[in-house]
BABADO-480642 format. One record per residue (C-alpha): residue in one letter; x, y, z; residue number from 0. Coordinates in nm, 2 decimals. Layout:
PT; a; X; Y; Z; NUM $
...
//
This chain:
PT; m; -2.53; 4.59; -0.72; 0 $
PT; e; -2.34; 4.39; -0.46; 1 $
PT; f; -2.48; 4.38; -0.11; 2 $
PT; d; -2.28; 4.61; 0.12; 3 $
PT; f; -2.22; 4.36; 0.39; 4 $
PT; e; -1.93; 4.57; 0.53; 5 $
PT; k; -2.17; 4.85; 0.61; 6 $
PT; a; -2.41; 4.61; 0.77; 7 $
PT; r; -2.13; 4.48; 0.99; 8 $
PT; l; -2.01; 4.83; 1.09; 9 $
PT; e; -2.36; 4.90; 1.20; 10 $
PT; t; -2.38; 4.57; 1.40; 11 $
PT; p; -2.18; 4.59; 1.72; 12 $
PT; g; -2.20; 4.22; 1.78; 13 $
PT; c; -2.00; 4.14; 1.47; 14 $
PT; r; -1.69; 4.26; 1.65; 15 $
PT; h; -1.73; 4.00; 1.92; 16 $
PT; v; -1.88; 3.68; 1.78; 17 $
PT; t; -1.94; 3.48; 1.47; 18 $
PT; h; -2.32; 3.46; 1.48; 19 $
PT; f; -2.51; 3.18; 1.31; 20 $
PT; n; -2.80; 3.18; 1.55; 21 $
PT; n; -3.02; 3.43; 1.36; 22 $
PT; a; -3.32; 3.21; 1.36; 23 $
PT; g; -3.30; 3.22; 1.74; 24 $
PT; a; -3.22; 3.59; 1.79; 25 $
PT; a; -3.02; 3.79; 1.54; 26 $
PT; l; -2.76; 4.05; 1.63; 27 $
PT; q; -2.93; 4.39; 1.67; 28 $
PT; p; -2.81; 4.69; 1.46; 29 $
PT; q; -2.70; 5.01; 1.64; 30 $
PT; c; -3.02; 5.19; 1.54; 31 $
PT; v; -3.23; 4.94; 1.73; 32 $
PT; l; -3.01; 4.97; 2.04; 33 $
PT; d; -3.04; 5.35; 2.01; 34 $
PT; a; -3.42; 5.35; 1.98; 35 $
PT; v; -3.46; 5.12; 2.29; 36 $
PT; t; -3.21; 5.29; 2.51; 37 $
PT; e; -3.32; 5.64; 2.42; 38 $
PT; h; -3.68; 5.58; 2.52; 39 $
PT; q; -3.58; 5.39; 2.83; 40 $
PT; q; -3.36; 5.68; 2.94; 41 $
PT; l; -3.64; 5.92; 2.87; 42 $
PT; e; -3.88; 5.72; 3.09; 43 $
PT; a; -3.62; 5.73; 3.37; 44 $
PT; r; -3.58; 6.11; 3.33; 45 $
PT; i; -3.94; 6.23; 3.29; 46 $
PT; g; -4.17; 5.93; 3.37; 47 $
PT; g; -4.32; 5.65; 3.16; 48 $
PT; y; -4.65; 5.81; 3.07; 49 $
PT; e; -4.49; 6.14; 2.98; 50 $
PT; a; -4.23; 5.96; 2.77; 51 $
PT; a; -4.51; 5.78; 2.58; 52 $
PT; e; -4.69; 6.10; 2.52; 53 $
PT; r; -4.37; 6.26; 2.38; 54 $
PT; h; -4.30; 5.97; 2.15; 55 $
PT; n; -4.66; 5.91; 2.05; 56 $
PT; q; -4.60; 5.99; 1.68; 57 $
PT; r; -4.29; 5.75; 1.67; 58 $
PT; l; -4.50; 5.48; 1.83; 59 $
PT; e; -4.78; 5.52; 1.58; 60 $
PT; k; -4.52; 5.51; 1.30; 61 $
PT; v; -4.43; 5.15; 1.40; 62 $
PT; y; -4.77; 5.04; 1.27; 63 $
PT; t; -4.71; 5.21; 0.94; 64 $
PT; s; -4.36; 5.05; 0.91; 65 $
PT; i; -4.50; 4.70; 0.97; 66 $
PT; a; -4.79; 4.76; 0.72; 67 $
PT; n; -4.52; 4.86; 0.46; 68 $
PT; l; -4.32; 4.54; 0.54; 69 $
PT; i; -4.61; 4.30; 0.48; 70 $
PT; g; -4.83; 4.49; 0.24; 71 $
PT; c; -5.14; 4.56; 0.45; 72 $
PT; s; -5.33; 4.85; 0.60; 73 $
PT; v; -5.23; 5.01; 0.93; 74 $
PT; d; -5.56; 4.91; 1.09; 75 $
PT; e; -5.48; 4.55; 1.02; 76 $
PT; v; -5.18; 4.55; 1.25; 77 $
PT; a; -5.16; 4.47; 1.62; 78 $
PT; l; -4.85; 4.49; 1.83; 79 $
PT; v; -4.81; 4.20; 2.08; 80 $
PT; e; -4.55; 4.12; 2.33; 81 $
PT; n; -4.43; 3.81; 2.14; 82 $
PT; a; -4.52; 3.60; 1.84; 83 $
PT; t; -4.65; 3.31; 2.05; 84 $
PT; r; -4.90; 3.54; 2.22; 85 $
PT; a; -5.00; 3.69; 1.88; 86 $
PT; w; -5.06; 3.34; 1.74; 87 $
PT; d; -5.26; 3.25; 2.05; 88 $
PT; m; -5.48; 3.56; 2.03; 89 $
PT; a; -5.57; 3.47; 1.67; 90 $
PT; a; -5.62; 3.09; 1.72; 91 $
PT; y; -5.82; 3.11; 2.04; 92 $
PT; a; -6.05; 3.37; 1.88; 93 $
PT; i; -6.17; 3.12; 1.62; 94 $
PT; p; -6.49; 2.95; 1.72; 95 $
PT; l; -6.46; 2.57; 1.71; 96 $
PT; g; -6.70; 2.30; 1.80; 97 $
PT; p; -6.76; 1.92; 1.79; 98 $
PT; g; -6.72; 1.79; 1.44; 99 $
PT; d; -6.50; 2.08; 1.33; 100 $
PT; r; -6.15; 2.00; 1.18; 101 $
PT; v; -5.82; 2.18; 1.22; 102 $
PT; l; -5.54; 2.11; 0.97; 103 $
PT; c; -5.17; 2.18; 1.03; 104 $
PT; a; -4.84; 2.10; 0.86; 105 $
PT; n; -4.62; 1.81; 0.96; 106 $
PT; a; -4.35; 2.05; 1.06; 107 $
PT; e; -4.57; 2.26; 1.29; 108 $
PT; y; -4.39; 2.43; 1.57; 109 $
PT; a; -4.44; 2.29; 1.92; 110 $
PT; s; -4.60; 2.59; 2.07; 111 $
PT; n; -4.86; 2.61; 1.79; 112 $
PT; y; -4.93; 2.24; 1.80; 113 $
PT; i; -4.97; 2.22; 2.18; 114 $
PT; a; -5.22; 2.51; 2.16; 115 $
PT; l; -5.41; 2.34; 1.88; 116 $
PT; l; -5.43; 2.03; 2.09; 117 $
PT; q; -5.58; 2.23; 2.38; 118 $
PT; l; -5.83; 2.40; 2.15; 119 $
PT; c; -5.95; 2.08; 2.01; 120 $
PT; k; -5.97; 1.91; 2.35; 121 $
PT; r; -6.18; 2.20; 2.48; 122 $
PT; s; -6.41; 2.23; 2.17; 123 $
PT; g; -6.44; 1.87; 2.05; 124 $
PT; a; -6.28; 1.95; 1.71; 125 $
PT; t; -6.01; 1.72; 1.56; 126 $
PT; l; -5.66; 1.80; 1.47; 127 $
PT; e; -5.50; 1.65; 1.16; 128 $
PT; a; -5.15; 1.69; 1.02; 129 $
PT; i; -5.12; 1.73; 0.64; 130 $
PT; p; -4.86; 1.49; 0.50; 131 $
PT; d; -4.54; 1.62; 0.33; 132 $
PT; d; -4.48; 1.60; -0.04; 133 $
PT; a; -4.17; 1.45; -0.21; 134 $
PT; h; -3.97; 1.77; -0.13; 135 $
PT; g; -4.05; 1.76; 0.24; 136 $
PT; q; -4.28; 2.06; 0.24; 137 $
PT; v; -4.66; 2.06; 0.30; 138 $
PT; s; -4.84; 1.86; 0.03; 139 $
PT; l; -5.07; 2.08; -0.16; 140 $
PT; q; -5.24; 1.78; -0.31; 141 $
PT; a; -5.31; 1.63; 0.04; 142 $
PT; l; -5.43; 1.97; 0.16; 143 $
PT; e; -5.68; 2.00; -0.12; 144 $
PT; a; -5.81; 1.65; -0.07; 145 $
PT; r; -5.87; 1.73; 0.30; 146 $
PT; l; -6.05; 2.06; 0.27; 147 $
PT; d; -6.42; 2.03; 0.32; 148 $
PT; d; -6.69; 2.23; 0.50; 149 $
PT; r; -6.59; 2.10; 0.84; 150 $
PT; v; -6.24; 2.24; 0.82; 151 $
PT; k; -6.24; 2.56; 1.02; 152 $
PT; l; -5.87; 2.64; 1.05; 153 $
PT; v; -5.56; 2.57; 0.85; 154 $
PT; s; -5.24; 2.65; 1.04; 155 $
PT; l; -4.91; 2.67; 0.86; 156 $
PT; t; -4.55; 2.75; 0.97; 157 $
PT; h; -4.40; 2.93; 0.68; 158 $
PT; v; -4.04; 2.85; 0.76; 159 $
PT; p; -4.02; 2.57; 1.02; 160 $
PT; t; -3.77; 2.58; 1.30; 161 $
PT; n; -3.56; 2.32; 1.14; 162 $
PT; g; -3.51; 2.17; 0.79; 163 $
PT; g; -3.43; 2.48; 0.59; 164 $
PT; l; -3.75; 2.46; 0.39; 165 $
PT; v; -3.99; 2.73; 0.29; 166 $
PT; n; -4.35; 2.61; 0.28; 167 $
PT; p; -4.56; 2.72; -0.02; 168 $
PT; a; -4.76; 2.97; 0.17; 169 $
PT; v; -4.91; 3.14; -0.14; 170 $
PT; e; -5.03; 2.82; -0.29; 171 $
PT; v; -5.18; 2.72; 0.04; 172 $
PT; g; -5.37; 3.05; 0.05; 173 $
PT; r; -5.51; 2.98; -0.30; 174 $
PT; l; -5.65; 2.65; -0.18; 175 $
PT; v; -5.79; 2.77; 0.15; 176 $
PT; r; -5.95; 3.10; 0.03; 177 $
PT; p; -6.26; 2.94; -0.14; 178 $
PT; s; -6.33; 2.72; 0.17; 179 $
PT; n; -6.49; 2.81; 0.51; 180 $
PT; a; -6.15; 2.78; 0.69; 181 $
PT; y; -5.94; 3.05; 0.84; 182 $
PT; y; -5.58; 3.06; 0.73; 183 $
PT; l; -5.32; 3.13; 1.01; 184 $
PT; l; -4.96; 3.17; 0.90; 185 $
PT; d; -4.67; 3.16; 1.14; 186 $
PT; a; -4.41; 3.38; 0.97; 187 $
PT; c; -4.17; 3.41; 1.26; 188 $
PT; q; -3.87; 3.28; 1.07; 189 $
PT; s; -3.95; 3.42; 0.73; 190 $
PT; a; -4.01; 3.78; 0.82; 191 $
PT; g; -3.69; 3.97; 0.77; 192 $
PT; q; -3.52; 3.72; 0.54; 193 $
PT; l; -3.80; 3.67; 0.28; 194 $
PT; a; -4.03; 3.92; 0.12; 195 $
PT; l; -4.39; 3.89; 0.26; 196 $
PT; d; -4.71; 4.02; 0.10; 197 $
PT; v; -5.02; 3.92; 0.29; 198 $
PT; a; -5.24; 4.01; -0.01; 199 $
PT; e; -5.05; 3.76; -0.23; 200 $
PT; i; -5.04; 3.50; 0.05; 201 $
PT; d; -5.41; 3.56; 0.11; 202 $
PT; c; -5.39; 3.46; 0.48; 203 $
PT; d; -5.64; 3.57; 0.75; 204 $
PT; f; -5.37; 3.60; 1.02; 205 $
PT; l; -5.00; 3.63; 1.01; 206 $
PT; t; -4.77; 3.63; 1.32; 207 $
PT; v; -4.42; 3.76; 1.35; 208 $
PT; t; -4.15; 3.79; 1.62; 209 $
PT; g; -3.91; 4.08; 1.64; 210 $
PT; r; -3.60; 3.90; 1.76; 211 $
PT; k; -3.52; 3.67; 1.47; 212 $
PT; y; -3.45; 3.78; 1.12; 213 $
PT; l; -3.60; 4.13; 1.17; 214 $
PT; r; -3.32; 4.19; 1.42; 215 $
PT; g; -3.54; 4.36; 1.68; 216 $
PT; p; -3.55; 4.33; 2.06; 217 $
PT; r; -3.67; 4.02; 2.24; 218 $
PT; g; -4.02; 4.04; 2.37; 219 $
PT; t; -4.17; 4.20; 2.06; 220 $
PT; g; -4.40; 4.08; 1.79; 221 $
PT; f; -4.70; 4.16; 1.58; 222 $
PT; l; -5.02; 4.02; 1.44; 223 $
PT; f; -5.18; 4.08; 1.10; 224 $
PT; v; -5.56; 4.04; 1.10; 225 $
PT; r; -5.74; 4.07; 0.77; 226 $
PT; r; -6.00; 4.35; 0.80; 227 $
PT; e; -6.30; 4.13; 0.72; 228 $
PT; v; -6.19; 3.87; 0.97; 229 $
PT; c; -6.12; 4.13; 1.24; 230 $
PT; e; -6.48; 4.26; 1.22; 231 $
PT; r; -6.63; 3.91; 1.30; 232 $
PT; l; -6.39; 3.76; 1.56; 233 $
PT; e; -6.37; 3.87; 1.92; 234 $
PT; p; -6.03; 3.81; 2.09; 235 $
PT; p; -6.01; 3.57; 2.38; 236 $
PT; f; -5.90; 3.85; 2.62; 237 $
PT; l; -6.01; 4.21; 2.64; 238 $
PT; d; -5.91; 4.52; 2.84; 239 $
PT; l; -5.97; 4.89; 2.84; 240 $
PT; h; -5.75; 4.93; 2.53; 241 $
PT; s; -5.91; 4.66; 2.32; 242 $
PT; a; -6.27; 4.75; 2.42; 243 $
PT; v; -6.46; 5.04; 2.57; 244 $
PT; w; -6.67; 5.00; 2.89; 245 $
PT; l; -7.01; 5.15; 2.81; 246 $
PT; s; -7.23; 5.06; 3.10; 247 $
PT; t; -7.26; 4.81; 3.39; 248 $
PT; d; -7.36; 4.53; 3.15; 249 $
PT; r; -7.21; 4.64; 2.81; 250 $
PT; y; -6.88; 4.69; 2.64; 251 $
PT; e; -6.78; 4.76; 2.28; 252 $
PT; v; -6.48; 4.60; 2.11; 253 $
PT; r; -6.27; 4.84; 1.90; 254 $
PT; r; -6.31; 4.79; 1.53; 255 $
PT; d; -5.94; 4.76; 1.41; 256 $
PT; a; -5.68; 4.49; 1.48; 257 $
PT; r; -5.57; 4.66; 1.80; 258 $
PT; r; -5.86; 4.48; 1.96; 259 $
PT; f; -5.60; 4.20; 1.98; 260 $
PT; e; -5.37; 4.41; 2.19; 261 $
PT; c; -5.36; 4.50; 2.56; 262 $
PT; w; -5.29; 4.84; 2.71; 263 $
PT; e; -4.97; 4.78; 2.89; 264 $
PT; a; -4.66; 4.73; 2.68; 265 $
PT; n; -4.28; 4.78; 2.67; 266 $
PT; l; -4.28; 5.09; 2.46; 267 $
PT; a; -3.90; 5.11; 2.43; 268 $
PT; a; -3.90; 4.76; 2.28; 269 $
PT; r; -4.18; 4.86; 2.04; 270 $
PT; l; -3.97; 5.15; 1.92; 271 $
PT; g; -3.69; 4.91; 1.88; 272 $
PT; l; -3.91; 4.69; 1.67; 273 $
PT; g; -4.01; 4.98; 1.45; 274 $
PT; a; -3.64; 5.07; 1.40; 275 $
PT; a; -3.57; 4.71; 1.31; 276 $
PT; v; -3.85; 4.70; 1.05; 277 $
PT; d; -3.73; 5.03; 0.90; 278 $
PT; y; -3.38; 4.90; 0.89; 279 $
PT; a; -3.48; 4.59; 0.70; 280 $
PT; l; -3.69; 4.80; 0.46; 281 $
PT; s; -3.39; 5.02; 0.39; 282 $
PT; w; -3.19; 4.72; 0.27; 283 $
PT; g; -3.48; 4.58; 0.07; 284 $
PT; l; -3.62; 4.24; 0.14; 285 $
PT; a; -3.54; 4.11; -0.21; 286 $
PT; s; -3.17; 4.20; -0.16; 287 $
PT; i; -3.17; 4.04; 0.18; 288 $
PT; e; -3.33; 3.72; 0.06; 289 $
PT; k; -3.09; 3.69; -0.23; 290 $
PT; r; -2.78; 3.72; 0.00; 291 $
PT; v; -2.92; 3.51; 0.28; 292 $
PT; t; -3.01; 3.23; 0.04; 293 $
PT; a; -2.68; 3.23; -0.13; 294 $
PT; l; -2.48; 3.22; 0.20; 295 $
PT; a; -2.69; 2.94; 0.34; 296 $
PT; q; -2.64; 2.74; 0.02; 297 $
PT; r; -2.26; 2.78; 0.06; 298 $
PT; i; -2.29; 2.64; 0.41; 299 $
PT; r; -2.49; 2.34; 0.29; 300 $
PT; t; -2.26; 2.26; 0.00; 301 $
PT; n; -1.94; 2.29; 0.21; 302 $
PT; l; -2.07; 2.10; 0.51; 303 $
PT; a; -2.20; 1.82; 0.29; 304 $
PT; a; -1.84; 1.76; 0.18; 305 $
PT; v; -1.71; 1.71; 0.53; 306 $
PT; p; -1.68; 1.34; 0.63; 307 $
PT; g; -1.93; 1.24; 0.90; 308 $
PT; v; -2.15; 1.54; 0.85; 309 $
PT; r; -2.51; 1.50; 0.74; 310 $
PT; v; -2.71; 1.80; 0.62; 311 $
PT; h; -3.09; 1.74; 0.68; 312 $
PT; d; -3.25; 2.03; 0.49; 313 $
PT; l; -3.57; 1.98; 0.30; 314 $
PT; g; -3.79; 2.18; 0.06; 315 $
PT; k; -3.82; 2.29; -0.30; 316 $
PT; q; -3.74; 2.64; -0.18; 317 $
PT; r; -3.48; 2.68; 0.09; 318 $
PT; c; -3.39; 2.97; 0.32; 319 $
PT; g; -3.12; 3.08; 0.56; 320 $
PT; i; -3.15; 2.79; 0.81; 321 $
PT; v; -2.91; 2.50; 0.77; 322 $
PT; s; -2.97; 2.18; 0.99; 323 $
PT; f; -2.70; 1.91; 1.02; 324 $
PT; t; -2.57; 1.64; 1.24; 325 $
PT; i; -2.22; 1.48; 1.29; 326 $
PT; d; -2.20; 1.11; 1.32; 327 $
PT; g; -2.13; 0.99; 1.67; 328 $
PT; k; -2.14; 1.34; 1.82; 329 $
PT; e; -2.42; 1.49; 2.05; 330 $
PT; p; -2.57; 1.82; 1.92; 331 $
PT; d; -2.51; 2.00; 2.25; 332 $
PT; a; -2.15; 1.89; 2.26; 333 $
PT; i; -2.10; 2.02; 1.91; 334 $
PT; r; -2.27; 2.35; 2.01; 335 $
PT; r; -2.04; 2.39; 2.31; 336 $
PT; a; -1.73; 2.31; 2.11; 337 $
PT; l; -1.82; 2.58; 1.85; 338 $
PT; l; -1.91; 2.83; 2.13; 339 $
PT; d; -1.56; 2.78; 2.27; 340 $
PT; k; -1.45; 2.93; 1.93; 341 $
PT; r; -1.70; 3.22; 1.97; 342 $
PT; i; -1.92; 3.07; 1.69; 343 $
PT; n; -2.29; 3.08; 1.78; 344 $
PT; v; -2.52; 2.81; 1.66; 345 $
PT; s; -2.83; 2.65; 1.82; 346 $
PT; i; -2.99; 2.31; 1.87; 347 $
PT; t; -3.32; 2.20; 1.73; 348 $
PT; d; -3.46; 1.89; 1.92; 349 $
PT; r; -3.75; 1.65; 1.89; 350 $
PT; g; -3.97; 1.86; 2.12; 351 $
PT; s; -3.97; 2.15; 1.88; 352 $
PT; t; -4.11; 1.97; 1.58; 353 $
PT; l; -4.21; 1.62; 1.71; 354 $
PT; l; -4.40; 1.50; 1.40; 355 $
PT; d; -4.13; 1.60; 1.16; 356 $
PT; m; -3.84; 1.47; 1.37; 357 $
PT; d; -4.01; 1.14; 1.44; 358 $
PT; q; -4.09; 1.09; 1.08; 359 $
PT; r; -3.72; 1.15; 0.99; 360 $
PT; k; -3.60; 0.94; 1.29; 361 $
PT; l; -3.40; 1.24; 1.43; 362 $
PT; v; -3.36; 1.33; 1.79; 363 $
PT; g; -3.16; 1.66; 1.76; 364 $
PT; m; -2.97; 1.86; 1.50; 365 $
PT; i; -2.74; 2.16; 1.50; 366 $
PT; r; -2.90; 2.47; 1.34; 367 $
PT; a; -2.68; 2.72; 1.17; 368 $
PT; s; -2.89; 3.02; 1.06; 369 $
PT; v; -2.72; 3.28; 0.84; 370 $
PT; h; -2.80; 3.65; 0.80; 371 $
PT; y; -2.68; 3.92; 0.55; 372 $
PT; y; -2.41; 4.05; 0.78; 373 $
PT; n; -2.24; 3.71; 0.78; 374 $
PT; t; -1.94; 3.66; 0.54; 375 $
PT; e; -1.80; 3.39; 0.33; 376 $
PT; e; -1.50; 3.39; 0.56; 377 $
PT; e; -1.72; 3.32; 0.86; 378 $
PT; i; -1.88; 3.04; 0.68; 379 $
PT; d; -1.54; 2.89; 0.60; 380 $
PT; l; -1.45; 2.92; 0.96; 381 $
PT; l; -1.76; 2.74; 1.07; 382 $
PT; v; -1.70; 2.46; 0.82; 383 $
PT; e; -1.34; 2.43; 0.93; 384 $
PT; n; -1.43; 2.39; 1.29; 385 $
PT; v; -1.71; 2.15; 1.21; 386 $
PT; a; -1.46; 1.94; 1.02; 387 $
PT; t; -1.22; 1.94; 1.32; 388 $
PT; i; -1.50; 1.84; 1.55; 389 $
PT; s; -1.61; 1.56; 1.32; 390 $
PT; a; -1.25; 1.42; 1.31; 391 $
PT; m; -1.22; 1.42; 1.69; 392 $
PT; p; -1.26; 1.07; 1.85; 393 $
PT; k; -1.46; 1.22; 2.13; 394 $
PT; l; -1.58; 1.56; 2.25; 395 $
PT; p; -1.56; 1.68; 2.61; 396 $
PT; a; -1.87; 1.59; 2.81; 397 $
//
């Protein structure tokens, strides 16, 4: 059955105003997400925040169930967090590290993760090592296997890096890490919503996701998966009256489920929006979404590669909906602005986002065009035509 992209576009108000290829930044929200957020916000304004929360308690609880269905886990293994960076931090900073311990990450690790790992190692005396890439540009399984020993306490992997178009082999990494003493932390911010995820198959201990990217949820939302066995033995770096119970003047008890990684105060309207976004993605089917997104992205790669002066820089044996490219002699930000003048949204990925990867490839910045299922072949052709025009211009406006 063909993907009903016309229905998707009708249910996405933003499609009437822009050509949006910045879905790996923040995707256009469907109407159901807007409705969920605004309805609760208006209810809070009418009857009060606590009272609105009580009235929508069942809907708020259902968000956990929806996320569990999305990634194939139990409800008690899901924590709702204000963003994916905080979710990732709550997991990483809970892992006990000490002198002599080793932390492994991928060469294309995202800046926020790598900076936090540097701080963790500086505080604890552990060492941080980047796993080399293989011939396809993805994390080398052979190199990872050679580095795994009893001193490795954490393996951190970005499933879909911010640039490069590749999909790291998360399942294969899980098979290697599981027999070891290491925890496996997977950043799935840019894979959730465009690729099917099953934490049992991946066999990770933690998985972090943002709402604003391919899930098409509100900004300032995210969630953390914590494997039940791991949850029972790790205490979060921060606690409050939601994540723990105050028992006496010198004693508290941390709650048993993944919500020990949450805090009490939250944007409940945004959480309901996240739940609506997850349900919406599930209604389309992640396999169908992945098939369409992958095909559209390949059309962009193929057509851009045929434009004189354009260089596509995507890597990986498996590729996703992110396409990274440069134009000879043109600054990425000038290209972005020129496309924005045509109401075509793209973003820039620079050296500071994935320093190890960019330095290895001798790149300073790239344009990132990230496609979603509501994009059309005609929009792709429009993007390519405008890129060709920009490439042919002697000079872009400063």
